[in-house]
C-alpha atoms as an extended CHARMM CRD file, in Angstrom:
* protein
*
       260  EXT
         1         1  UNK       CA             -0.2160000000       -0.0260000000        0.0890000000  PROA      1               0.0000000000
         2         2  UNK       CA              1.0980000000        3.7980000000       -0.6080000000  PROA      2               0.0000000000
         3         3  UNK       CA              0.4960000000        6.5270000000        1.9290000000  PROA      3               0.0000000000
         4         4  UNK       CA              0.9020000000       10.1530000000        1.0160000000  PROA      4               0.0000000000
         5         5  UNK       CA              1.9890000000       12.8850000000        3.6910000000  PROA      5               0.0000000000
         6         6  UNK       CA              3.5260000000       15.9700000000        4.1150000000  PROA      6               0.0000000000
         7         7  UNK       CA              6.9310000000       16.3960000000        6.2440000000  PROA      7               0.0000000000
         8         8  UNK       CA              8.5210000000       19.3770000000        6.9270000000  PROA      8               0.0000000000
         9         9  UNK       CA             12.3830000000       20.1060000000        6.5280000000  PROA      9               0.0000000000
        10        10  UNK       CA             13.4620000000       18.5530000000        9.3810000000  PROA      10              0.0000000000
        11        11  UNK       CA             11.5100000000       15.3820000000        9.0110000000  PROA      11              0.0000000000
        12        12  UNK       CA              8.6430000000       16.5780000000       11.1630000000  PROA      12              0.0000000000
        13        13  UNK       CA              4.8040000000       14.9220000000        9.9390000000  PROA      13              0.0000000000
        14        14  UNK       CA              2.5800000000       17.7780000000        8.8730000000  PROA      14              0.0000000000
        15        15  UNK       CA             -1.1120000000       17.7150000000        8.7830000000  PROA      15              0.0000000000
        16        16  UNK       CA             -2.6840000000       19.5030000000        5.6200000000  PROA      16              0.0000000000
        17        17  UNK       CA             -6.1720000000       21.2630000000        6.3970000000  PROA      17              0.0000000000
        18        18  UNK       CA             -8.2460000000       22.9800000000        3.8840000000  PROA      18              0.0000000000
        19        19  UNK       CA            -10.2200000000       26.0960000000        4.6600000000  PROA      19              0.0000000000
        20        20  UNK       CA            -13.1060000000       27.8180000000        2.9990000000  PROA      20              0.0000000000
        21        21  UNK       CA            -12.9890000000       31.6850000000        2.4540000000  PROA      21              0.0000000000
        22        22  UNK       CA            -16.0720000000       33.1170000000        2.0080000000  PROA      22              0.0000000000
        23        23  UNK       CA            -15.1630000000       36.3580000000        1.1310000000  PROA      23              0.0000000000
        24        24  UNK       CA            -12.9240000000       35.1780000000       -2.1360000000  PROA      24              0.0000000000
        25        25  UNK       CA            -15.4960000000       31.8630000000       -2.4320000000  PROA      25              0.0000000000
        26        26  UNK       CA            -11.9430000000       30.1550000000       -2.4600000000  PROA      26              0.0000000000
        27        27  UNK       CA            -10.8370000000       26.8770000000       -0.9310000000  PROA      27              0.0000000000
        28        28  UNK       CA             -7.0580000000       26.6990000000        0.2810000000  PROA      28              0.0000000000
        29        29  UNK       CA             -4.8330000000       24.1220000000        1.9620000000  PROA      29              0.0000000000
        30        30  UNK       CA             -2.6300000000       25.0260000000        4.3540000000  PROA      30              0.0000000000
        31        31  UNK       CA              0.0830000000       22.5080000000        6.2710000000  PROA      31              0.0000000000
        32        32  UNK       CA              0.1510000000       22.5270000000       10.1490000000  PROA      32              0.0000000000
        33        33  UNK       CA              2.3360000000       21.7080000000       13.1000000000  PROA      33              0.0000000000
        34        34  UNK       CA              1.5870000000       18.8290000000       15.4450000000  PROA      34              0.0000000000
        35        35  UNK       CA              0.3460000000       21.6250000000       17.8960000000  PROA      35              0.0000000000
        36        36  UNK       CA             -1.6200000000       23.1790000000       15.4120000000  PROA      36              0.0000000000
        37        37  UNK       CA              0.2790000000       25.8580000000       14.3470000000  PROA      37              0.0000000000
        38        38  UNK       CA              0.8090000000       26.8680000000       10.6220000000  PROA      38              0.0000000000
        39        39  UNK       CA              3.7630000000       25.5370000000        8.9370000000  PROA      39              0.0000000000
        40        40  UNK       CA              6.1360000000       28.3900000000        7.6890000000  PROA      40              0.0000000000
        41        41  UNK       CA              8.2070000000       27.3670000000        4.9930000000  PROA      41              0.0000000000
        42        42  UNK       CA             10.1260000000       30.9290000000        4.9590000000  PROA      42              0.0000000000
        43        43  UNK       CA             11.7030000000       30.3000000000        8.2510000000  PROA      43              0.0000000000
        44        44  UNK       CA             11.1290000000       26.4200000000        8.5830000000  PROA      44              0.0000000000
        45        45  UNK       CA             12.4520000000       25.3550000000        4.8610000000  PROA      45              0.0000000000
        46        46  UNK       CA             10.3360000000       23.9310000000        2.2630000000  PROA      46              0.0000000000
        47        47  UNK       CA              7.8380000000       20.6820000000        3.1000000000  PROA      47              0.0000000000
        48        48  UNK       CA              8.2410000000       17.7530000000        0.9620000000  PROA      48              0.0000000000
        49        49  UNK       CA              5.4530000000       15.3890000000       -0.0240000000  PROA      49              0.0000000000
        50        50  UNK       CA              6.4770000000       12.0600000000        1.2130000000  PROA      50              0.0000000000
        51        51  UNK       CA              5.0400000000        8.8100000000       -0.4580000000  PROA      51              0.0000000000
        52        52  UNK       CA              5.4640000000        5.8470000000        2.1480000000  PROA      52              0.0000000000
        53        53  UNK       CA              5.1190000000        2.2460000000        0.8440000000  PROA      53              0.0000000000
        54        54  UNK       CA              4.2770000000       -0.2940000000        3.2550000000  PROA      54              0.0000000000
        55        55  UNK       CA              2.2570000000       -3.6240000000        4.2620000000  PROA      55              0.0000000000
        56        56  UNK       CA             -0.7210000000       -4.4300000000        6.2860000000  PROA      56              0.0000000000
        57        57  UNK       CA             -1.9730000000       -7.2460000000        7.9400000000  PROA      57              0.0000000000
        58        58  UNK       CA             -4.7750000000       -9.1820000000        5.8230000000  PROA      58              0.0000000000
        59        59  UNK       CA             -6.8560000000      -12.3200000000        7.2800000000  PROA      59              0.0000000000
        60        60  UNK       CA             -7.8310000000      -14.6540000000        4.7000000000  PROA      60              0.0000000000
        61        61  UNK       CA            -10.4540000000      -17.5990000000        4.4650000000  PROA      61              0.0000000000
        62        62  UNK       CA            -11.0680000000      -19.7660000000        1.5340000000  PROA      62              0.0000000000
        63        63  UNK       CA            -12.5220000000      -22.7770000000        0.5900000000  PROA      63              0.0000000000
        64        64  UNK       CA            -12.5620000000      -25.3330000000       -2.4550000000  PROA      64              0.0000000000
        65        65  UNK       CA            -14.4360000000      -28.1940000000       -3.9730000000  PROA      65              0.0000000000
        66        66  UNK       CA            -14.2970000000      -30.5070000000       -7.1250000000  PROA      66              0.0000000000
        67        67  UNK       CA            -16.8550000000      -32.4080000000       -8.5970000000  PROA      67              0.0000000000
        68        68  UNK       CA            -16.3350000000      -35.4160000000      -11.2380000000  PROA      68              0.0000000000
        69        69  UNK       CA            -19.2210000000      -35.3820000000      -13.7120000000  PROA      69              0.0000000000
        70        70  UNK       CA            -19.7550000000      -38.2950000000      -16.1840000000  PROA      70              0.0000000000
        71        71  UNK       CA            -21.1890000000      -37.2030000000      -19.6820000000  PROA      71              0.0000000000
        72        72  UNK       CA            -21.7870000000      -38.7470000000      -22.5740000000  PROA      72              0.0000000000
        73        73  UNK       CA            -19.2840000000      -36.4780000000      -24.2810000000  PROA      73              0.0000000000
        74        74  UNK       CA            -16.3860000000      -36.8970000000      -21.9740000000  PROA      74              0.0000000000
        75        75  UNK       CA            -15.9500000000      -37.1240000000      -18.2120000000  PROA      75              0.0000000000
        76        76  UNK       CA            -15.9120000000      -33.3510000000      -17.0120000000  PROA      76              0.0000000000
        77        77  UNK       CA            -14.3930000000      -31.9300000000      -13.4180000000  PROA      77              0.0000000000
        78        78  UNK       CA            -16.0880000000      -28.8570000000      -12.1650000000  PROA      78              0.0000000000
        79        79  UNK       CA            -14.1710000000      -27.0140000000       -9.6020000000  PROA      79              0.0000000000
        80        80  UNK       CA            -14.3520000000      -24.0180000000       -7.6070000000  PROA      80              0.0000000000
        81        81  UNK       CA            -11.9920000000      -21.7860000000       -5.1650000000  PROA      81              0.0000000000
        82        82  UNK       CA            -13.1570000000      -19.2740000000       -2.6300000000  PROA      82              0.0000000000
        83        83  UNK       CA            -11.0060000000      -16.7540000000       -0.7780000000  PROA      83              0.0000000000
        84        84  UNK       CA            -12.4920000000      -14.2070000000        1.6300000000  PROA      84              0.0000000000
        85        85  UNK       CA             -9.9290000000      -10.9530000000        2.4910000000  PROA      85              0.0000000000
        86        86  UNK       CA            -10.7170000000       -9.2020000000        5.3470000000  PROA      86              0.0000000000
        87        87  UNK       CA             -8.8720000000       -6.1560000000        6.0000000000  PROA      87              0.0000000000
        88        88  UNK       CA             -7.4430000000       -5.1270000000        2.2720000000  PROA      88              0.0000000000
        89        89  UNK       CA             -5.8840000000       -1.7720000000        1.6020000000  PROA      89              0.0000000000
        90        90  UNK       CA             -7.5290000000       -0.3990000000       -1.4950000000  PROA      90              0.0000000000
        91        91  UNK       CA             -6.8140000000        2.8090000000       -3.2840000000  PROA      91              0.0000000000
        92        92  UNK       CA             -9.4350000000        5.9550000000       -2.9340000000  PROA      92              0.0000000000
        93        93  UNK       CA             -9.4900000000        8.9600000000       -4.9900000000  PROA      93              0.0000000000
        94        94  UNK       CA            -11.0420000000       12.2810000000       -3.8550000000  PROA      94              0.0000000000
        95        95  UNK       CA            -11.4620000000       14.3480000000       -7.3080000000  PROA      95              0.0000000000
        96        96  UNK       CA            -12.7260000000       17.4250000000       -5.0040000000  PROA      96              0.0000000000
        97        97  UNK       CA             -9.8890000000       17.4980000000       -2.8120000000  PROA      97              0.0000000000
        98        98  UNK       CA             -7.4460000000       17.2620000000       -5.8730000000  PROA      98              0.0000000000
        99        99  UNK       CA             -9.3060000000       20.2130000000       -7.3770000000  PROA      99              0.0000000000
       100       100  UNK       CA             -8.5070000000       22.4340000000       -4.6660000000  PROA      100             0.0000000000
       101       101  UNK       CA             -5.1390000000       21.1110000000       -4.1730000000  PROA      101             0.0000000000
       102       102  UNK       CA             -5.4280000000       18.7590000000       -1.1370000000  PROA      102             0.0000000000
       103       103  UNK       CA             -2.9000000000       16.4550000000       -2.5110000000  PROA      103             0.0000000000
       104       104  UNK       CA             -2.2710000000       14.3880000000        0.3620000000  PROA      104             0.0000000000
       105       105  UNK       CA             -5.7060000000       13.6000000000        1.2920000000  PROA      105             0.0000000000
       106       106  UNK       CA             -6.8810000000       13.2440000000       -2.8210000000  PROA      106             0.0000000000
       107       107  UNK       CA             -5.9040000000        9.5240000000       -2.5770000000  PROA      107             0.0000000000
       108       108  UNK       CA             -6.0860000000        7.5570000000        0.2980000000  PROA      108             0.0000000000
       109       109  UNK       CA             -5.6470000000        3.8800000000        1.3800000000  PROA      109             0.0000000000
       110       110  UNK       CA             -8.8610000000        2.2660000000        2.9890000000  PROA      110             0.0000000000
       111       111  UNK       CA             -9.7810000000       -0.7750000000        4.4860000000  PROA      111             0.0000000000
       112       112  UNK       CA            -12.0170000000       -3.2690000000        1.9850000000  PROA      112             0.0000000000
       113       113  UNK       CA            -12.9510000000       -6.6160000000        2.5610000000  PROA      113             0.0000000000
       114       114  UNK       CA            -12.5760000000       -8.4620000000       -0.8190000000  PROA      114             0.0000000000
       115       115  UNK       CA            -14.3630000000      -11.5730000000       -1.8370000000  PROA      115             0.0000000000
       116       116  UNK       CA            -12.3590000000      -13.5410000000       -5.0020000000  PROA      116             0.0000000000
       117       117  UNK       CA            -13.9060000000      -16.7970000000       -6.4270000000  PROA      117             0.0000000000
       118       118  UNK       CA            -13.1960000000      -19.0920000000       -9.5770000000  PROA      118             0.0000000000
       119       119  UNK       CA            -15.1640000000      -21.3790000000      -11.1370000000  PROA      119             0.0000000000
       120       120  UNK       CA            -13.8840000000      -23.7150000000      -13.6370000000  PROA      120             0.0000000000
       121       121  UNK       CA            -14.4230000000      -26.8020000000      -15.5910000000  PROA      121             0.0000000000
       122       122  UNK       CA            -11.8850000000      -29.0550000000      -16.9000000000  PROA      122             0.0000000000
       123       123  UNK       CA            -11.9730000000      -31.8100000000      -19.6210000000  PROA      123             0.0000000000
       124       124  UNK       CA             -9.7830000000      -34.1640000000      -21.9190000000  PROA      124             0.0000000000
       125       125  UNK       CA            -10.9700000000      -34.6940000000      -25.6500000000  PROA      125             0.0000000000
       126       126  UNK       CA             -9.8120000000      -36.2150000000      -28.7540000000  PROA      126             0.0000000000
       127       127  UNK       CA             -7.6220000000      -38.8160000000      -26.4200000000  PROA      127             0.0000000000
       128       128  UNK       CA             -5.0810000000      -35.9560000000      -24.8890000000  PROA      128             0.0000000000
       129       129  UNK       CA             -6.3880000000      -32.3300000000      -25.7290000000  PROA      129             0.0000000000
       130       130  UNK       CA             -6.8690000000      -31.1410000000      -22.2900000000  PROA      130             0.0000000000
       131       131  UNK       CA             -9.0930000000      -28.0780000000      -22.0130000000  PROA      131             0.0000000000
       132       132  UNK       CA             -9.7250000000      -25.6040000000      -19.0930000000  PROA      132             0.0000000000
       133       133  UNK       CA            -12.3980000000      -22.9900000000      -18.7210000000  PROA      133             0.0000000000
       134       134  UNK       CA            -12.7410000000      -20.5510000000      -16.0850000000  PROA      134             0.0000000000
       135       135  UNK       CA            -14.2900000000      -17.7450000000      -14.6090000000  PROA      135             0.0000000000
       136       136  UNK       CA            -12.8890000000      -15.2420000000      -12.5410000000  PROA      136             0.0000000000
       137       137  UNK       CA            -14.2730000000      -12.6120000000       -9.9200000000  PROA      137             0.0000000000
       138       138  UNK       CA            -12.6450000000      -10.2060000000       -7.8170000000  PROA      138             0.0000000000
       139       139  UNK       CA            -15.4470000000       -8.2360000000       -5.5600000000  PROA      139             0.0000000000
       140       140  UNK       CA            -14.9500000000       -5.5370000000       -3.7040000000  PROA      140             0.0000000000
       141       141  UNK       CA            -17.5610000000       -5.5120000000       -0.8640000000  PROA      141             0.0000000000
       142       142  UNK       CA            -16.5130000000       -1.7860000000        0.1910000000  PROA      142             0.0000000000
       143       143  UNK       CA            -16.6900000000       -0.5760000000       -2.9750000000  PROA      143             0.0000000000
       144       144  UNK       CA            -16.9740000000        3.3160000000       -3.4350000000  PROA      144             0.0000000000
       145       145  UNK       CA            -18.5390000000        5.4960000000       -6.0780000000  PROA      145             0.0000000000
       146       146  UNK       CA            -20.1590000000        8.5630000000       -5.0930000000  PROA      146             0.0000000000
       147       147  UNK       CA            -20.4010000000       12.3290000000       -5.6140000000  PROA      147             0.0000000000
       148       148  UNK       CA            -19.1980000000       14.8800000000       -3.3580000000  PROA      148             0.0000000000
       149       149  UNK       CA            -19.1800000000       18.7800000000       -2.7730000000  PROA      149             0.0000000000
       150       150  UNK       CA            -17.4930000000       20.9200000000       -0.8790000000  PROA      150             0.0000000000
       151       151  UNK       CA            -17.9130000000       24.5910000000        0.8400000000  PROA      151             0.0000000000
       152       152  UNK       CA            -18.6100000000       27.4930000000       -1.7430000000  PROA      152             0.0000000000
       153       153  UNK       CA            -18.7580000000       25.0320000000       -4.7800000000  PROA      153             0.0000000000
       154       154  UNK       CA            -21.1340000000       23.9390000000       -6.4310000000  PROA      154             0.0000000000
       155       155  UNK       CA            -20.1760000000       21.4700000000       -8.9600000000  PROA      155             0.0000000000
       156       156  UNK       CA            -19.8550000000       17.7730000000       -7.7460000000  PROA      156             0.0000000000
       157       157  UNK       CA            -16.7500000000       15.6810000000       -7.9020000000  PROA      157             0.0000000000
       158       158  UNK       CA            -16.4850000000       12.1350000000       -7.8340000000  PROA      158             0.0000000000
       159       159  UNK       CA            -14.9460000000       10.2340000000       -5.0060000000  PROA      159             0.0000000000
       160       160  UNK       CA            -14.4760000000        6.5260000000       -5.8270000000  PROA      160             0.0000000000
       161       161  UNK       CA            -12.3550000000        3.7340000000       -5.4570000000  PROA      161             0.0000000000
       162       162  UNK       CA             -9.6310000000        2.9930000000       -7.7100000000  PROA      162             0.0000000000
       163       163  UNK       CA             -7.5880000000       -0.0700000000       -9.1460000000  PROA      163             0.0000000000
       164       164  UNK       CA             -3.3690000000        0.7710000000       -8.7300000000  PROA      164             0.0000000000
       165       165  UNK       CA             -2.6490000000       -1.3140000000      -11.5890000000  PROA      165             0.0000000000
       166       166  UNK       CA             -4.5000000000        1.2400000000      -13.8610000000  PROA      166             0.0000000000
       167       167  UNK       CA             -4.5610000000        4.3590000000      -12.1240000000  PROA      167             0.0000000000
       168       168  UNK       CA             -2.5550000000        7.4000000000      -13.4500000000  PROA      168             0.0000000000
       169       169  UNK       CA             -2.7560000000       10.7140000000      -14.6500000000  PROA      169             0.0000000000
       170       170  UNK       CA             -2.9970000000        9.9290000000      -18.2300000000  PROA      170             0.0000000000
       171       171  UNK       CA             -6.5190000000        8.2480000000      -17.6050000000  PROA      171             0.0000000000
       172       172  UNK       CA             -7.9480000000       11.0830000000      -15.1590000000  PROA      172             0.0000000000
       173       173  UNK       CA             -7.6160000000        8.5830000000      -12.4310000000  PROA      173             0.0000000000
       174       174  UNK       CA             -9.8940000000        6.2090000000      -13.5940000000  PROA      174             0.0000000000
       175       175  UNK       CA            -12.0490000000        4.3060000000      -11.1980000000  PROA      175             0.0000000000
       176       176  UNK       CA            -12.0120000000        0.7060000000      -10.5410000000  PROA      176             0.0000000000
       177       177  UNK       CA            -14.6250000000       -1.6880000000      -11.1750000000  PROA      177             0.0000000000
       178       178  UNK       CA            -17.0870000000       -3.0640000000       -8.0990000000  PROA      178             0.0000000000
       179       179  UNK       CA            -16.2970000000       -6.6870000000       -9.7850000000  PROA      179             0.0000000000
       180       180  UNK       CA            -13.2080000000       -7.0610000000      -11.8450000000  PROA      180             0.0000000000
       181       181  UNK       CA            -14.1510000000      -10.1400000000      -14.3040000000  PROA      181             0.0000000000
       182       182  UNK       CA            -11.4820000000      -12.3930000000      -15.9270000000  PROA      182             0.0000000000
       183       183  UNK       CA            -12.0440000000      -15.3160000000      -18.2390000000  PROA      183             0.0000000000
       184       184  UNK       CA             -9.5470000000      -17.9220000000      -18.8830000000  PROA      184             0.0000000000
       185       185  UNK       CA             -9.1760000000      -20.5650000000      -21.6790000000  PROA      185             0.0000000000
       186       186  UNK       CA             -6.2420000000      -23.1360000000      -21.1120000000  PROA      186             0.0000000000
       187       187  UNK       CA             -5.2850000000      -25.6170000000      -23.7670000000  PROA      187             0.0000000000
       188       188  UNK       CA             -2.5540000000      -28.1660000000      -23.3580000000  PROA      188             0.0000000000
       189       189  UNK       CA             -1.4700000000      -31.1540000000      -25.9920000000  PROA      189             0.0000000000
       190       190  UNK       CA              1.3510000000      -33.4430000000      -25.8460000000  PROA      190             0.0000000000
       191       191  UNK       CA              3.3420000000      -34.5530000000      -28.9960000000  PROA      191             0.0000000000
       192       192  UNK       CA              5.7360000000      -36.8900000000      -30.4690000000  PROA      192             0.0000000000
       193       193  UNK       CA              6.8870000000      -40.3840000000      -28.7410000000  PROA      193             0.0000000000
       194       194  UNK       CA              6.3450000000      -40.4390000000      -24.9180000000  PROA      194             0.0000000000
       195       195  UNK       CA              4.9470000000      -36.9600000000      -25.0850000000  PROA      195             0.0000000000
       196       196  UNK       CA              8.4670000000      -35.9110000000      -25.3400000000  PROA      196             0.0000000000
       197       197  UNK       CA              6.9920000000      -32.4730000000      -26.6950000000  PROA      197             0.0000000000
       198       198  UNK       CA              4.0090000000      -30.3880000000      -25.0480000000  PROA      198             0.0000000000
       199       199  UNK       CA              2.2820000000      -27.4750000000      -26.3740000000  PROA      199             0.0000000000
       200       200  UNK       CA              0.1200000000      -25.2110000000      -23.8210000000  PROA      200             0.0000000000
       201       201  UNK       CA             -2.1380000000      -22.0650000000      -24.7440000000  PROA      201             0.0000000000
       202       202  UNK       CA             -3.3290000000      -19.7770000000      -22.0280000000  PROA      202             0.0000000000
       203       203  UNK       CA             -5.5540000000      -17.1530000000      -22.8300000000  PROA      203             0.0000000000
       204       204  UNK       CA             -7.0180000000      -14.6260000000      -20.5540000000  PROA      204             0.0000000000
       205       205  UNK       CA             -9.6540000000      -11.9900000000      -21.0930000000  PROA      205             0.0000000000
       206       206  UNK       CA            -10.1180000000       -9.2880000000      -19.1150000000  PROA      206             0.0000000000
       207       207  UNK       CA            -13.9680000000       -8.1000000000      -19.4520000000  PROA      207             0.0000000000
       208       208  UNK       CA            -13.7870000000       -4.7690000000      -18.0780000000  PROA      208             0.0000000000
       209       209  UNK       CA            -11.1940000000       -2.8030000000      -20.6940000000  PROA      209             0.0000000000
       210       210  UNK       CA            -11.2850000000       -5.7840000000      -23.4260000000  PROA      210             0.0000000000
       211       211  UNK       CA             -7.9680000000       -6.5160000000      -22.5560000000  PROA      211             0.0000000000
       212       212  UNK       CA             -6.2940000000       -9.7070000000      -22.9100000000  PROA      212             0.0000000000
       213       213  UNK       CA             -2.9380000000      -11.9160000000      -22.3980000000  PROA      213             0.0000000000
       214       214  UNK       CA             -2.2350000000      -14.8580000000      -24.7540000000  PROA      214             0.0000000000
       215       215  UNK       CA              0.5580000000      -17.0530000000      -23.7750000000  PROA      215             0.0000000000
       216       216  UNK       CA              1.6020000000      -19.8160000000      -25.9760000000  PROA      216             0.0000000000
       217       217  UNK       CA              4.5860000000      -22.2800000000      -24.8880000000  PROA      217             0.0000000000
       218       218  UNK       CA              6.3810000000      -25.0580000000      -26.2150000000  PROA      218             0.0000000000
       219       219  UNK       CA              8.4300000000      -27.5660000000      -23.7780000000  PROA      219             0.0000000000
       220       220  UNK       CA             10.5470000000      -30.6150000000      -25.1930000000  PROA      220             0.0000000000
       221       221  UNK       CA             12.6450000000      -33.0860000000      -23.3240000000  PROA      221             0.0000000000
       222       222  UNK       CA             15.6370000000      -33.1740000000      -25.6570000000  PROA      222             0.0000000000
       223       223  UNK       CA             16.9570000000      -35.6710000000      -22.8710000000  PROA      223             0.0000000000
       224       224  UNK       CA             16.2540000000      -36.8550000000      -19.7710000000  PROA      224             0.0000000000
       225       225  UNK       CA             18.0620000000      -33.8690000000      -17.7860000000  PROA      225             0.0000000000
       226       226  UNK       CA             17.6660000000      -31.3710000000      -20.4460000000  PROA      226             0.0000000000
       227       227  UNK       CA             14.2620000000      -29.3880000000      -21.2760000000  PROA      227             0.0000000000
       228       228  UNK       CA             14.2560000000      -26.9670000000      -23.9990000000  PROA      228             0.0000000000
       229       229  UNK       CA             11.3260000000      -24.2370000000      -24.1880000000  PROA      229             0.0000000000
       230       230  UNK       CA             10.0590000000      -21.5240000000      -25.9430000000  PROA      230             0.0000000000
       231       231  UNK       CA              7.0340000000      -18.6390000000      -24.9750000000  PROA      231             0.0000000000
       232       232  UNK       CA              5.4280000000      -16.0200000000      -27.0620000000  PROA      232             0.0000000000
       233       233  UNK       CA              3.4840000000      -13.6330000000      -24.6920000000  PROA      233             0.0000000000
       234       234  UNK       CA              1.1570000000      -11.3300000000      -26.8210000000  PROA      234             0.0000000000
       235       235  UNK       CA             -0.9150000000       -8.3990000000      -24.8190000000  PROA      235             0.0000000000
       236       236  UNK       CA             -3.6480000000       -6.1810000000      -25.6840000000  PROA      236             0.0000000000
       237       237  UNK       CA             -6.7850000000       -4.3240000000      -25.2900000000  PROA      237             0.0000000000
       238       238  UNK       CA             -7.6150000000       -0.5760000000      -23.8740000000  PROA      238             0.0000000000
       239       239  UNK       CA             -4.4920000000        1.3430000000      -23.2050000000  PROA      239             0.0000000000
       240       240  UNK       CA             -5.0210000000        1.7600000000      -19.5830000000  PROA      240             0.0000000000
       241       241  UNK       CA             -6.3470000000       -1.5520000000      -18.9840000000  PROA      241             0.0000000000
       242       242  UNK       CA             -4.6330000000       -4.3420000000      -16.6640000000  PROA      242             0.0000000000
       243       243  UNK       CA             -3.3280000000       -6.2670000000      -19.7650000000  PROA      243             0.0000000000
       244       244  UNK       CA             -3.7910000000       -3.2530000000      -22.5460000000  PROA      244             0.0000000000
       245       245  UNK       CA             -0.9410000000       -1.1210000000      -20.7460000000  PROA      245             0.0000000000
       246       246  UNK       CA              1.5210000000       -3.6900000000      -22.0250000000  PROA      246             0.0000000000
       247       247  UNK       CA              0.8860000000       -3.8900000000      -25.4780000000  PROA      247             0.0000000000
       248       248  UNK       CA              3.9060000000       -2.8180000000      -26.5280000000  PROA      248             0.0000000000
       249       249  UNK       CA              5.8080000000       -5.3560000000      -24.2180000000  PROA      249             0.0000000000
       250       250  UNK       CA              4.6590000000       -8.1610000000      -25.9370000000  PROA      250             0.0000000000
       251       251  UNK       CA              7.6150000000      -10.6730000000      -26.0250000000  PROA      251             0.0000000000
       252       252  UNK       CA              9.4290000000      -14.0550000000      -27.2190000000  PROA      252             0.0000000000
       253       253  UNK       CA             11.4420000000      -16.1720000000      -25.0590000000  PROA      253             0.0000000000
       254       254  UNK       CA             13.4250000000      -19.1960000000      -25.2990000000  PROA      254             0.0000000000
       255       255  UNK       CA             15.1060000000      -21.2650000000      -22.1480000000  PROA      255             0.0000000000
       256       256  UNK       CA             17.0300000000      -24.7610000000      -21.6860000000  PROA      256             0.0000000000
       257       257  UNK       CA             16.5250000000      -26.0480000000      -18.2050000000  PROA      257             0.0000000000
       258       258  UNK       CA             19.2950000000      -28.8300000000      -16.9610000000  PROA      258             0.0000000000
       259       259  UNK       CA             18.0650000000      -31.2590000000      -14.1160000000  PROA      259             0.0000000000
       260       260  UNK       CA             20.5120000000      -32.8850000000      -11.9750000000  PROA      260             0.0000000000
C-alpha cells in the first residue's frame, strides 16, 4: 500500500488542512505542525510530499471444491475456489480535494473486504487434448462510487475506489470496477513419442477493458536431464487496462533447463 503525507524540512510530520474563504469564494490548503500552528516554509524550510510504501495484515479465509461429472461427451471436472480477504487496503480517489489542491488527502488507502472466487471446468477430449475454462471474479465489498461537494462550490466531484494496476494521470484517475471479472481458456496437448513435446496455450480476457493476454509455450524433453522451452506472450486491449497497458511489451522467450 502507498500512503502520502507532508513532512517539514526537519522531517516532522505535517497535517494538511483545508479551509473555505467565503469572501473570496475559494478553498485553500495550509500545512500545520503537530501543535496546530501553521507551518511557515519561509522560516522552517520547504515542505516535502512523502510517499510511504508499506504492508498491512490481511486475514484470509478460503475453501474449494471439485466434482467429477460423467457425461456422454467426456468426463468433466467442475471445480471452484473461494477466498475472503478481510482488511485489505485499496486506493480511494477524491477529485474534489484534488481540485482545490489537497494532494495528500486526494488519494488515501482505505480498508476493504475482498471476495474472490473462481469457477472452472476441465475436460480431456480427442484422447489427450486438455481443455480448462475458468470464470474469475474479484469483488470489492466496500466499493465506493459517489459524488461529493465542498463549501462554496456547487460542482460535484467524483469520489471512488481506484485500481492501482490502472490508476494514473493519463486516464484521469480512472475508477475501478466493483467486480473485476476475467475469463481464461487453457489448452494443453502432448506430441511425439513418449509425449516428449507439449504445447500449451493460456488465454486471459479482461471484461472491464477488453484486454487480453495470450501465452503460447512449447516444452521439449531433449534428454532426460535437458528441457528446451519457447514462449510467446501477446498483450492487447485498452491502453489503460490491466493487460492493454503492456501491448508494446509483447515478447518471445526461449530457455533451456538442466535437471541434476
